[in-house]
C-alpha positions, 0 to 999 in steps of 0.5 A: 255447441253440441248438446250433451244429450242425444236422441234416437235418429229418425228412420230416414237417418238410419237408412241413409248410406251416409248418415247425417253429420250428427249421427254416425251409424256404425254400419256406415263405417263397416260394422256388420252386426251378425254376431260373428264378425268383429266390429271393433274397427268399425265402431272406433272409426265411427267414434273417431269420425264423430270426434273429428267433427266436434262430437255426435251420436254413434248409433248402433242399429238392431243387430249383434256387434262383437267387439274388443275395446271401444275407446270413447272420446269427448262429446260422444254419445253411444246409442244402443237401439232396441234390438242392438247388442254390444257383445264383448268378444271372446279373446280366446278365439284368436280374433283379437284382444282387449287393450292392455292394462295401463301401468299404475304406480299405486296398484298395491293399494287396491285390487287389480280391477280398481287400478286399471281402466283400459282393459275394458269393453268401453273405456275413456280417460280425461273426457268430458260430455260423454253418454251411453244411452238406449234400450239395447243390451251389453252382453259380457258373458263370453268376453269379460272375466270377473277375475284378475286376467291370467294373461294380457289382452283379457277384458276385465270390465264393461265400462271404465271411466277415469277423470271424466266430467259430465257423464250420462248412462241411461236405459241400457241393459247389461248381462255378465259385466265382468269385474265391474259393470261400471268402474267410474274413478275420479268422475264428476257430474255423473247421472246413472238412470234406469239401468238393468244389470244382471251380473256375476260380480260388481254392478256399479262402482263409484270411486272417488267421484263427485256430484253423482246421481243414481236412480231407477236402477235394478241391479242383480249381483249375487257374487258381489255388491250391486251399488258400491261407493268407494274411495280408493288410492287408484288415482295415486292420491286420496279423493273423497266420494261426495255429493251422491244420491241413490234413489228408487233402486232395487238390488238383489242376489238372485241366480246369475241371469235370472233377473233378466229371464224373469225367473228370479231363481235362488239355487246358487248361494253356495257358489258365492266366493266368500261362502257366506250368502249372496251379496247384491247390496248397497255398500260404501267401501271397502276401498276407503282411502279418501272417504265419503261425504254428503250422501243420501240413499232413499226409496230402495228395495233389497231382496235376497241379498246382504244388507246396507253397509257403511264402511271405512277402514283405510283412513278415510272419513265417512260423514254426513249420510242420510238413509231413508225408506228402505225395504229389505227381505230375505237377507243373508247378513246384517240388515245394517252394518256400520264399520270403522276399522284399521285395515289401512291399505294405503301409504304408510303413516295414514291415520285411522279415519272416522265414521260420524253423523249418520241418520238411518230411518224408515226401514222395514226388514223381513227374514234377516239371517239369524247369525248376524244382528245389525252392527255398529262397530268402531275400534278401541280409541276410535268410536263411531259417532253421532248415529241416529236410528229411527222408525225401523222394524226388523224381523230376524229369523231367530233361533239363536241359542244360549251358547251363542249368547256367550260368544266373545266377539273379536275386534278384527281391526285389520280384517276385510270389513264384512259382518262375517268378520265377527262370526255369529253374534251374541245378540239377535237385534243390535250389537253396538261397540266402540260408539258414542252419541247414538240415538235409537227411537221407534225400533221393533226387533222381532225374532220370527222364532224364539231366540235365546240371545239378548236383543241388544248388546253394548260394549264401550259405548258412551251417550246412548239413548233408546226410546220406544223400543219393542223387543221379544224377550225369552225367559231368563234372558236380558233384553239389554247387556251393557259392558263398559257403558256410560250415559245410557237411557231407555224410555217407553220400551217393552221388556225394560222399565224406564231407566238411566245408567250413568256408568256400567261395568256390566249390567243386564236389563 
């Protein structure tokens, strides 16, 4: 039986005209690697030959290989050698086209990019035991679009996998990956390790997948999300994304291409499509039909991007999530955003989902956007439940005004979930609405410049406990505002003496 893993061939194996039976050098199948000749036929011939033999390594030696759609097979490892670049070919030059987007009867329930897989640089469906490895690069700058294609034959994604098992992605670099660098839908047992991604839309989209490990990845994606868990209806049925670990990763929103250049520039924020600051974050949602279960996020760095977002708005249940050891700096949005909504993009009759049993701990944030506090917001009749926040230190930019403190926050039940949906907020630290059984301990909320808004605002909240909370209080401004709150307590906190409130229609502390 062939091993699932693959390794670089020896020097003698690289120079042979006829490669060993387990290593299929694409140059032996006609690839040129000159950056001009379209090498798609040679690459796919090498994959077919390896597949016919039961599997093996398809080897890319140093060179630049323009290509259209590469069709993966089971038991195949693609290995990109140091100095090898797989170049997404430009379909506008008349040298070829990408595979057509396949039909999908459920495409009305998610964006075009989530509904199709074949229109990609590398794609595979119903496969097992596949890997893409090596220190080489995939460059989609000229050949992949970040938008819905305006005609057939346009490449939309770097790597697209549907209903596959036993997948390993490791060590390679991607520049400008199209709509998604990775769209993995219905993939089980997948390891993603040590990737370097500098892209112009989404980085890693893990959709309806089980048993996934993401580690040691650096993802720069100023125009969309860096690492994003989803559970769309793209398979034609709801399927949870579950049993996922994300650890030791760095996400950011530097200008496109400047992560790999090492210049880390910050000049393109005004070009972000939603005009609300760079993105580049770790997020669950927005496609959320099947929900999310058993997820851990640990030891991750956010730099010049939006904050952590856990969202379910299409009927899925988001539960049992542990997040710990995050550092964030120069955030363009809420440091922590938990949203249960009712957009309900899915089959008619789907009930509103749930968001519950969330632990977030050991978080340090510096220079968060002053417009948006951290947000925990369900909708009327559907509270977010069982949330624990502990050991969190957030420095907001501050500068909020007394006029902002009087703002009314819309429910926006059916809107696309993002902090901007609520507009500027009347609290600088936490805005918590439609929630139940929330515990907040050892939290420091500091505006860098004075802020005329309350630190914490609660609305329609039951069973909420604050302990050891540090806030900065402007003269004449309450630290806590309670509207329609039951079973509130605060202990050992600055600005407010220990107090329990059984029921408050409107109370300021």
